[in-house]
N, C-alpha and C positions, 0 to 999 in steps of 0.2 A: 507129848514126849517125842523126841527125835530119835530116829533109828540110827544105830551106829553104822558109819560108812565102813565098808571093807577096806583094809589097808592095801595100798598099791604095792605090788611087788616090784622091786628094782631088778631089772634084767641086765646082767653084765653085757657090756658091748664088745663088739669085735675089736674096737680100737684099743681097748686095754690089753687084749690078747696080743695083737700085733705090736703094740708098744713094748710089752714085756719081752717078747721075742727079740725085737730090734735092740733093746737095751742089753739083753743077755749076750747077743752076738757082738755088740760093740764092746762090752766089758771083756769078753774073751779076746777080741782083737787087740785091745790095749794091753791085756795081760801077756799075750803072745809077743807083742812088740817090745815090751819092757823085758821080758825073759830073754828075748833074742839079744837085746842090747847088753844085758848082764851076762851073756853066754851061759845061761841057765835053762835053755829050752830043751830040757830032758823030759822024757815021758811022765815021770812023777810030778814035775812042776806043771806041765801042761794039763795033766789030769786034775791037779788041784785048781788050776785056772778054770777048767770046765765046770767044776763043782761050784766054785765061787760065782762064776757067770750065771749058772743055772739058779743059784740062790738069789742073786740080784734080780734076774728076770722074773722070778716067781714073786719076789717082794714087790716089784713094780706092778705086776698083774693084780696082786691082792690089794695093794694100797689104792689102786685106781677104781676098785669096786666101790 
């Protein structure tokens, strides 16, 4: 009889964290640029952009695990 091997635990890397942060910053920069071109760079629109950028960065971080 063979003994069951313990399952290896996948450890999230620092690269996925840095990648998620970088993508979030880039997404906000694009949002800011587009809002500026549309003359809509008001605090509510920029806050919405920050939320969207954070969600995209989080998605990239989670998807990379």
